[in-house]
SEVEX-869468 format. One line per field, with one value per residue (C-alpha): z, x, y; residue number from 1; residue in one letter. Coordinates in pm, 1 decimal. Each point is the difference from the previous one (the first is absolute). Example, Ala and Ser with C-alpha at 12.3 -4.5 7.8 and 13.67 -1.06 7.14 Angstrom:
pz: [780.0,-66.0]
px: [1230.0,137.0]
py: [-450.0,344.0]
n: [1,2]
res: [A,S]
***
This chain:
pz: [8725.2,363.6,32.8,260.5,76.6,90.3,380.3,-75.2,-22.1,107.6,-22.7,-51.4,-140.1,306.2,69.2,290.3,-45.8,32.7,-348.0,-42.6,-212.0,-157.4,-328.3,-218.9,-291.6,-329.3,219.5,-116.2,210.5,1.2,189.9,80.0,68.7,83.7,-180.8,152.9,227.2,154.7,-145.8,162.0,-221.6,-187.2,-121.6,-88.0,330.9,152.9,114.9,-22.1,321.3,201.8,-133.4,287.0,-167.5,187.1,-231.6,-329.9,-282.0,178.4,-190.3,57.9,184.0,63.8,-163.1,87.8,-322.4,72.3,-27.9,-86.3,207.7,85.5,-326.9,-255.7,-318.5,13.6,-351.6,137.5,-300.3,-92.0,-111.8,63.0,104.3,21.3,131.6,213.6,117.3,-81.0,-32.3,202.9,-69.4,239.2,-71.0,304.1,32.4,59.0,-114.7,-249.8,-320.4,-120.5,419.9,-74.4,-262.0,215.0,208.5,148.9,57.6,-145.4,-26.5,-372.0,-15.7,-296.8,-150.6,-152.2,-279.8,-108.6,-256.8,70.5,270.3,18.7,140.4,89.7,-131.2,4.3,-359.8,38.1,20.3,-173.5,-96.6,53.6,-80.5,255.3,111.1,361.4,140.3,403.7,187.6,280.0,-3.2,112.5,253.0,358.9,27.7,202.3,290.4,70.6,-46.7,-361.6,-67.3,-235.6,-145.0,-39.7,-269.3,-0.9,-99.5,165.8,-212.3,178.5,-149.3,-334.0,-212.5,-351.9,-241.0,-125.8,285.1,-87.3,-132.7,-210.2,181.3,200.8,280.7,169.1,291.7,265.4,342.2,270.1,227.6,21.4,-153.1,-172.8,190.3,-315.4,15.5,-255.2,-12.7,-198.7,-316.2,-241.0,-283.9,-202.2,19.9,-165.6,18.9,251.8,214.9,9.8,232.7,249.9,-65.4,-269.0,-61.9,335.4,55.5,204.2,-199.0,-56.2,-47.6,-91.8,19.7,-30.8,173.0,-45.9,21.7,-284.8,-76.8,-133.7,274.9,-204.9,-104.1,132.8,232.4,-3.5,-389.5,-202.1,-284.8,-222.7,-322.3,-189.6,204.1,314.3,229.8,290.3,238.0,238.6,333.5,143.5,138.1,-307.1,-332.6,-126.5,263.0,-108.7,-403.2,51.8,214.8,-249.4,-329.0,213.5,104.0,-379.3,-99.8,270.1,-111.3,-358.4,55.7,295.8,-107.5,-366.6,-34.1,-264.8,-5.3,154.2,-346.3,-125.7,336.3,7.0,-402.2,16.0,311.0,-132.4,-354.6,161.8,330.1,240.1,293.1,178.0,316.5,190.0,273.0,102.9,327.0,298.4,197.6,-174.3,-434.9,-183.3,-366.1,-234.3,-282.3,-245.5,-299.2,-282.8,25.0,-392.4,-44.4,263.0,-177.2,-334.4,203.4,181.8,300.7,94.1,360.4,360.8,145.9]
px: [641.7,168.7,215.2,288.4,139.6,365.7,-114.2,119.0,371.3,266.7,393.3,101.2,-123.6,-19.0,-173.2,-152.5,-164.3,-431.2,-185.5,-145.7,-261.8,-109.9,-86.8,-122.7,189.2,-115.8,-197.4,140.1,221.0,133.4,206.2,105.4,404.8,216.3,355.2,287.4,14.3,-319.0,-68.7,196.0,117.4,-217.2,158.8,419.8,28.7,-90.9,399.7,81.0,167.3,-306.5,-176.1,-122.7,210.1,-165.7,-246.1,158.1,-178.3,-291.7,-250.1,-404.2,-78.1,17.4,-273.7,-101.2,-127.5,-235.8,109.6,397.5,217.1,326.6,215.5,-280.5,81.5,-171.6,-117.7,-38.2,-170.3,37.2,-282.0,51.2,320.8,-129.8,237.9,-166.0,59.8,413.1,302.1,302.0,395.2,239.8,365.1,210.4,408.8,176.3,-314.6,-12.2,169.3,97.5,87.9,341.4,-135.9,-286.1,97.0,-300.0,-377.8,-251.3,-416.8,-147.7,-383.9,-129.8,-351.8,-178.5,-248.8,-171.3,249.2,306.6,202.4,141.6,323.5,133.2,375.7,310.2,-133.0,-328.8,-335.9,43.8,-291.3,116.7,-257.0,-128.8,32.6,-147.4,167.7,-8.0,302.5,-37.8,-218.2,-41.7,-35.2,70.9,287.2,-7.5,229.3,143.6,-45.1,132.2,-50.0,-215.2,361.6,143.7,-107.4,-3.7,-170.2,-262.7,-18.9,43.0,124.7,97.0,-20.3,-58.4,-160.2,-252.7,-177.1,-294.1,-314.6,-134.4,272.3,24.2,194.5,69.4,147.8,-4.5,-208.8,260.5,-338.4,-361.8,-162.3,294.2,-4.8,38.1,70.4,183.7,80.0,272.9,-172.6,203.8,-185.5,312.8,375.9,267.8,179.5,251.2,-161.8,361.5,-118.3,-180.0,-312.9,-240.0,-298.9,-148.9,-334.6,-322.4,-294.9,-195.3,44.8,-333.2,128.0,-160.7,181.9,-71.9,211.2,159.7,144.9,305.5,293.5,313.9,-37.8,255.6,-71.4,-57.3,-136.3,-154.9,-215.3,-137.1,-189.6,377.7,246.0,5.5,336.5,142.6,99.3,349.3,132.9,377.3,254.5,223.5,-113.0,232.0,-219.4,-343.5,119.4,104.8,-328.7,-237.0,141.3,-68.6,-303.3,-108.5,164.1,-190.2,-372.2,118.1,116.3,-231.6,-303.7,5.5,145.3,266.9,369.7,238.1,176.9,-314.3,-41.1,367.7,-40.6,-297.0,151.3,268.0,-171.2,-320.0,9.3,77.9,203.9,-75.7,37.0,-275.9,169.1,361.7,-52.1,-190.8,188.8,-53.7,94.1,-327.0,40.0,-243.2,-13.5,-271.6,-132.2,-294.9,-291.4,-61.3,334.7,-122.5,-356.7,157.2,121.5,-301.8,28.7,-361.1,103.3,28.7,-304.2]
py: [4221.4,30.9,407.1,13.7,329.4,122.9,31.6,-366.5,-29.3,-191.2,34.2,-327.2,-367.9,-240.3,-282.1,128.0,247.2,44.7,55.0,296.9,-129.3,-358.9,-37.4,-312.0,-101.6,179.5,273.1,330.9,214.0,339.7,134.0,372.3,70.8,230.5,65.5,-115.2,317.3,-47.8,286.0,216.2,230.9,186.1,325.4,107.8,131.0,-339.8,-93.4,-336.6,27.1,36.7,-308.0,-271.4,-280.1,-297.3,102.1,-89.3,-205.2,-75.4,-247.5,-47.1,-314.2,-263.4,-170.6,-352.3,-182.2,-327.0,-326.7,66.6,-233.6,21.5,-161.0,114.0,170.7,357.5,192.6,361.9,168.6,390.4,138.3,363.6,140.3,410.7,293.2,266.2,370.6,80.5,-160.9,55.0,-43.6,46.1,59.7,-157.8,55.7,-323.5,-204.6,-220.8,-75.2,325.1,86.9,160.2,255.9,184.2,238.4,153.0,-122.6,129.4,-135.8,43.0,-4.1,-161.4,73.8,-341.0,114.7,-329.0,-153.6,225.6,156.6,343.8,44.2,324.1,102.9,205.2,76.1,-18.2,-264.0,-323.5,-227.5,-382.2,-246.5,-202.8,-378.7,-65.8,-344.8,-63.7,-43.5,-209.4,-322.5,-363.0,-212.5,-93.0,-217.3,-361.0,152.7,303.8,402.7,181.5,370.4,86.5,167.9,-303.9,-260.9,-374.5,-295.5,134.2,329.0,268.3,326.8,-119.4,295.1,-202.0,249.9,-302.0,-13.5,165.0,48.1,-308.0,-221.2,-321.8,-94.2,-312.8,-104.0,-244.4,16.5,-2.5,-6.3,-54.5,246.2,155.2,304.4,188.4,409.3,270.7,378.5,195.6,79.5,205.5,176.0,-40.8,-150.2,-71.9,-376.8,-16.9,311.8,152.1,270.3,-189.5,107.8,35.6,250.8,-173.6,83.3,-108.4,-237.2,-237.7,-397.1,-257.9,-297.9,-372.9,-274.3,-431.0,-270.3,-235.3,-333.0,51.4,-122.9,32.3,366.3,246.8,288.4,261.2,14.8,272.7,-81.4,333.3,-77.9,6.2,-202.0,-190.9,124.5,-136.2,210.8,-64.3,179.7,-35.5,200.0,79.6,-7.3,-289.0,-220.4,192.3,-88.2,-344.4,-83.3,183.5,-179.3,-367.8,113.4,64.6,-297.2,-190.8,87.4,-38.6,-388.0,-84.9,176.3,110.3,-379.5,103.0,-156.0,100.8,98.5,163.9,160.2,171.6,104.6,187.1,160.0,163.6,73.3,131.9,69.7,286.2,55.8,326.6,229.5,36.1,210.7,17.1,226.1,-224.6,-221.9,-292.5,84.1,-127.8,-87.7,-178.9,-236.5,64.1,-253.0,41.3,-107.1,-74.3,-243.2,-231.2,13.3,-115.1,-281.7,-86.8,84.3,126.4,206.6,-49.3,-151.5]
n: [1,2,3,4,5,6,7,8,9,10,11,12,13,14,15,16,17,18,19,20,21,22,23,24,25,26,27,28,29,30,31,32,33,34,35,36,37,38,39,40,41,42,43,44,45,46,47,48,49,50,51,52,53,54,55,56,57,58,59,60,61,62,63,64,65,66,67,68,69,70,71,72,73,74,75,76,77,78,79,80,81,82,83,84,85,86,87,88,89,90,91,92,93,94,95,96,97,98,99,100,101,102,103,104,105,106,107,108,109,110,111,112,113,114,115,116,117,118,119,120,121,122,123,124,125,126,127,128,129,130,131,132,133,134,135,136,137,138,139,140,141,142,143,144,145,146,147,148,149,150,151,152,153,154,155,156,157,158,159,160,161,162,163,164,165,166,167,168,169,170,171,172,173,174,175,176,177,178,179,180,181,182,183,184,185,186,187,188,189,190,191,192,193,194,195,196,197,198,199,200,201,202,203,204,205,206,207,208,209,210,211,212,213,214,215,216,217,218,219,220,221,222,223,224,225,226,227,228,229,230,231,232,233,234,235,236,237,238,239,240,241,242,243,244,245,246,247,248,249,250,251,252,253,254,255,256,257,258,259,260,261,262,263,264,265,266,267,268,269,270,271,272,273,274,275,276,277,278,279,280,281,282,283,284,285,286,287,288,289,290,291,292,293,294,295,296,297,298,299,300,301,302,303]
res: [M,S,T,L,S,N,E,H,V,F,Y,A,F,D,P,S,L,E,P,A,L,R,I,A,Q,G,E,E,L,T,L,E,T,M,D,C,F,A,N,Q,L,N,S,P,G,D,E,V,D,A,L,D,W,D,R,I,N,P,A,T,G,P,V,F,I,E,G,V,K,A,G,D,L,V,R,V,R,L,L,K,V,E,P,T,G,H,S,T,M,T,C,I,P,G,E,G,A,L,A,D,H,I,E,A,S,E,T,T,I,I,E,N,C,G,D,A,V,V,L,P,T,Q,R,G,L,L,T,I,A,A,K,P,M,I,G,V,I,G,L,A,P,A,E,G,S,V,P,N,G,T,P,G,V,H,G,G,N,M,D,C,T,V,I,G,Q,G,A,A,L,Y,F,K,A,G,V,D,G,G,L,F,G,C,G,D,L,H,A,V,M,G,D,G,E,V,L,V,C,G,A,E,T,P,G,L,V,T,I,T,A,E,V,I,D,E,P,Q,L,P,V,P,L,V,E,T,D,D,L,Y,A,V,V,A,S,A,G,S,I,D,D,A,T,K,L,A,I,D,L,M,F,S,F,L,T,K,V,A,K,L,S,V,N,D,A,G,R,L,M,S,L,V,G,N,L,K,F,C,Q,V,V,D,P,Q,V,T,V,R,F,E,F,P,K,S,V,L,Q,Q,L,G,Y,P,G,I,G]
***
């Protein structure tokens, strides 16, 4: 197993980045990640105004995956997603979907206690079940530099709550080696991330990565024990929604080989369209579809 510390981070997915580490396909790698604030907020007295905003959404990496060629489909398995230390939340006037309601900045420290987090409120401590997930994850695009806070077809800041331990993600490599990175873990976060943050936490992420042969698979795509989810990001909710619907339709008809009308019927009957986040430069939406339905119809699964 290889490891990569959070001394090796980048702030934009970029094909020109120099690899911090090289791994073989199938090799286990543990990455130490920082929270979205680069671990700058550690007490309620730490003011948001004092943040170095050039150090937001760091991703640990980039990691060169041996044998990956530009255009390859890469499966990244999330073997472990483990928050460490405490979590942090901030209320920032003018930011997020609640921008018009937040009047004062506030930093809140949340204790991570294994399967739960403990949130201080004005009415006392509140215990909430933890559901660790990764906010920023992806591969470098074929060209251009995409800030980590911006989601897209390469991945990035998708803030998708199903990207957690046990999931597999599928990306198309833009460059040789893929140049993988991840960060911005949340101990728990609701769909939409309306305040502009979840329970932001540093952590440890253990992965493997490999090339698979599924050329028509839409990306980014997430696979869990129970579902497939296509992830779509665009400048508006309408555009992201339409893209997510089209991507799932493509998956069902071109990959799972359902008829057009069967795909449409099943998307309406058992599919679920959900928000990931509505606060980044691009809105992110996902369309979920249960694996059990496709298994009944004889689809053997990806790869």
